[in-house]
N, C-alpha and C positions, 0 to 999 in steps of 0.2 A: 685821694685813693684811686687806684686803677679800677676801671669798670670790669665786670666779669668778662665782657666780650674782648677786652684787651688783655686781661690776665690769663685767660685760657690758652691762647697760643704760646705765651711765655712758659706756662707750666708744661705744655706738651713738648716744647723745645728742650726744656730742662730734663724731662724724662728721657728723651732720645739721647741727649748728651750723657746722662748717667748710664744708660744702657751701653754706650760706646766706651765708657771708661774701663780700664783693665780690671779684671776681677782679682781675687786673691792670687798670691803667688802660685804659679802653675808648677806642680811637681809631678811629672808624668813619665811614662815609658811607652815605647812602641811595642805593639803586639802584632808580629808579622805572621800572616797566613801563607804567603807565597812560599812555594816549595816546602810547606809544612815546617817552616823555621821555628815558630813559637807555638802556634795553635792552628789546628790540632797538631799534636806532636808527630802524627803520621795519619795518612788517609785510611779510612775504613774502620776507625774506632767506633764502638757502639755509641748511641746517644748518651747512655749513662756515663761511659768513659769520657766522652767529650765534655759533658757538663761537669764532671769532677775536675777536669783540667781547667775549665773556666773558673770554678770556685777556687782552685789553688792559685791561679794567676791573680784574681781580684783580691783574695784575702792576703796574699803575699804583698801585693802593692800597698794595701792598707797598713800592714804590719811594719813596712819599711818607710812609712811616712809620706807616701805618695797620695795625691788627691785626684788623679786622672789617669786614664789609659787611652792611647790612640790605637784603636782596634782596626786592623786592615779588613775591610768588608767588601772591597772590590779590587782584588789583586790583578785580574786580567780580563776585564769585561764581563765578569761573573759576580756572584753574590754569596756572602755568608749570612744572608737574611732572605726572607720571602719577598723577592723583587717582582714587580709587575712587568719589568722590561728585560730582565737578564736571567740567565740560568744559574742554578746552584753551582757553586765552585767545585771543581774536581778535587780540591784539597780536603774536602770534607769526606767524600766517599770513595774517591779514586776515579769516579766517572762524572764528567761535567753534565749537569742537568739532573742528576739523581738526587732526590730529596733525602736529607740526613735523618729525618724522623723527629726533628725538633727545630727550633729557630735559634741559631747561635747568637745573633745580635740581641734578641729578646732575652736570652739567658744571661748575656753579659750585663745588660741593663738591670735585670733583676738582682744579680749579684752586686752590681755597683750600688744599688739602693740599699742593700743590706749592710755594705761595708763602707759607705760614704765615699765612693769612688765615681767621679764623673766619667762617662764613656763618650769619647769622640769617635766619629766615623772617619776612617782613613781610606781615601780612594786614590787609585791610579787612573788618571783621565784618559790616556791614549794607548796604553799597552793592551794589545789584543791577545797575545799568547807568547809565553816564553819559548815554547817549543811548537813551531808551526806544523810539525808532522803529526801531532796528536789530534784526534777527532774533536770537533767542537759541536756543541748542541745547536739545534735548529734555530733557537731564539737568541743565540749569541750575536752581539752586534756585528761581528765580522761576516755573519751570514745575512743579516738584515740590511746592512749598508755595505755590501761587498765592494762597491765602487770606491770606497774610501780605504780599502785594505792595501797596505804596503809591506812587502817582505824586506826585512833587514837582517841578513844572515839567516840564522835559524829562527829569529823572532818574527812576530806579526805585529805591525803597528797600525793604529788608526790615524790617518793623515790629519794633523791639526788644521790644515787649510780647508778641509771639507766642512761646510756648515752643518751637514747631517751629523757629523761627529760631535760638534758642540751641542747641537740639539739633543743628542742622546745623553750626554753627560748632564745637561740641565734637567732633563726629564727624570733621570735617575735620582738626582739630588732632591728635586721637588717631591718625588714619590717617597723617598726615604724620610725626609723631614716631616711629611704629612702623617706618617704612620709610626715613627719611632722617636722617642723622646731623648735623642742624643744631645749632648751638650755642645757639640761643635762638628764642623766639617773641616778636614785637613787634607791637603795634597802633599805628596812628597816631591822628589826632584826629577821625576821622569816626565819631561815635556817632549821635545824632539829627542830621539835616542842619542845616547852618548856615542861619540865616534869610537871605532874599534876595528877589529879585523874584518868584520862583516859590513862595516860602514866607514869608508875613508872620510876624513873631515870634510864637511860641507856637501856631501853627496846624497842626502836624503832624496828618495825617488818621487819628487813632486813636480817634475817638469811640465806635465800636462796642465795641472792646476795653475802653476805660475804663468804659463803661456796664456791661459784663458784670462787670468787677471790682467796681464799686460794688454791683451787684445781688447779688453773692455775699457781701457784707458788708464789702468793703474800705473803709477810712476815709481813706486818704491823699488829699491834694489832688493834682491832676494832675501838677504839677511834681515832687513827691516820688515819686509813682508811676513817672514816667518815669525818674528817677534810680535808683530801686530796680530797674528792669528792667536798666539798664546795670550796676549793681552786681552783680546776679546773674550776668551773663555773666563779669565779671572774677573774681568769687569762684570760679565753676565752672571757668573756664579754669585757675586756680591748681591746683585739685584734679585736673583732668584731666592737666595737665602732670606733676604729682607722681606720679600713678598710672601714667603711661605711661613717662616717662623722668626719674626724679628727678635733679636737678642741672642740667637745662636752664633757662637764665635766661629769665624772663618780664618783659618791660618794656612800658611804654606811653609814647607820645610825644604828650601832649596840647597843646592851645593853650597858649601861654606865659603867659597872664594868667588867674589863677584867677577873679577877679571885678573889675570896675571899682572902683578905690579900694583894692585890696588888692595890694601894700602902699599905704600912704597916698600920694596924689599920682599914682598910676598911672591913666592913662586908657585906655579900650578901647571899641571899637564893638561888641564881642561879649562877652556874659556867658557864659562856658563853663558855669558852674553852672546858670544860668537859661535859656540859649538852646539849648545842645546837650546839656544834662542829664548832664554828666560831672562826677564829684566825685573827682578824683585825690587830694585830701587824705584822703578817707575810705579810698581804696585803700591809701595808705601806712600810715595808722594801723591798719588791720586786718591788715597784713602780707600782702596779696594779691599784691603785685608785688615783684620783686627790684630794680628800679631804675625811675626815672622820667626821661624825656628831654623836658622842656618845650621847646616850640619858641620859643626866644628870638630871634626874627627881627627885632630892632631894634638900632639903634646904641646905644652907651653914652651915657648922659646923656639929658635930655629926659623926656617924659611916659611913655615905655615903656623906661626905661633898662635895658639889659642887666644891668649890675652890680647894680642895685637888685632886679631880679626874681630873679636867681640867688641873691642873698643871702637873699631871702625864702623861696624854695623850699628852701634848705638850713637854714633857721632851725628852732629847736625849736618855734616857734609852728605852723608848717605841717607839720613833719616830725619829731615827737618820737622816732620810732624810728630816725632817722638813715638812712633809705633812701637809697642812692646817687642823687644828682641828676647826670645826665650831659646837659648842655644840647645841644640841636640848634642849630647856627649856620648863618646864611643866607649862604653864600659866593656864592650866585647873585646876591645884591644888589651884588656887585662890578660886575655889568652892569646889572641892572634898576634899581638905585637909584644907580648910579655911586659906590658906596662906594670910598674909597681902600683899598689893600691893607693899610695899617697899622691899619685898623679891625678886620680879622680877627686880625692879630697882637695887638692890644690885648685882644680878647675871649678869645683862647687864653691869654694871660698872666693875665687876671683869673680865668679858670676855675681856674687852679692856686693862686691866692692867696686865694680866697674859701672859707672853711670853714664848718662841718666838711665834709671832702672824702673820705668813705669810698669808695675805688675811684676815682671821678672819671673825667674824660675828656671826650669830645665826640663828636657825630655831625654830619657836614657835610651840609647840604642844598644841592646833591646832588652825586653823583660827577661830573656834567657839567663844571663849571668846573675840577675837578681834572684831568680828562682833557685839557682845553684849556690847562691851566696859565694860567688867566686872571689877568692882572696879577701873575704870579709867585707865585700862591697855593701852588703845590706846595712850594716851598722854605720858605715860612712854616709850612705844616703839618708838614713834615718836621722843622723845627727845634723845633716844639712837642713832638714826641715824644722829644726827647733828654733 
């Protein structure tokens, strides 16, 4: 028989491994606060009106067979909860820094407990402001670490190469986890900003920081250096989450295509690896994340085939550790792209059939069409959970 001194480390190892195993199938939806997309439906609603919206969102999720919601609590360096480090979001009252008269995240958590819905905290790590011309509160990170601020067209971005930016995100997450019983932390796809009219490809304004890196002996070319900056955030978030509340799930929802031509035949106007400097394949291989939710916002078939992409993300080529791949699905395209409802039914069925499927499930973009029961999508989603 094993002695207690030898048995105890084995038991502790087993407990850690069990905590790392995927939980039940995740059936979730995104709840976006940015530009008042989902919650609150407009700025300046009374506390009672906002809490009624929270109740409707959470109860609808439960009635449609969901078991989780990804609630955007940090849309642009601000907070939908009582943060120690950042101001109240302007999307609550219309004025950044103005208290809403209650705590929205606490209200989501309370409603989640009543309805059996796990609440995950969704954060944007680097976005400082969608509209840089609007006033920002004195305790906003763009004011406190102004040397890290970069203008990108009309937007304000916090430079991923500045260690103060990473420190700010880590403090925010540690504070949030120490005071709120969220089930997980999840990031979306905004790392370096997407190229566009205000940002020609490859021109993010980080010349001074890159020159300082090279002057200090750094040898990476700029693209690799930028990816290393994002990698450091993902790695350090993993460590911060483990140190603060072990067992909290950490996920990322990146752009759905790793690179144009990967897998063969896939086309994309954006190169996630080369344009926004995100390398989720590396994060999976290093074990830095508990799951990945690639945004597979395309119909099945064609040059961005949903099934081809899901198959690749779950393949041993991309994902040798078998990290759970929980695709995000674009139910909003029932309206914006006039998809038929059976496209969503097909994608939900394919998700169950394409393996390996450790944990599995889906995240719907976004809760809005579910609240409206657009084209009967509510019953389709409910059936997928049976």
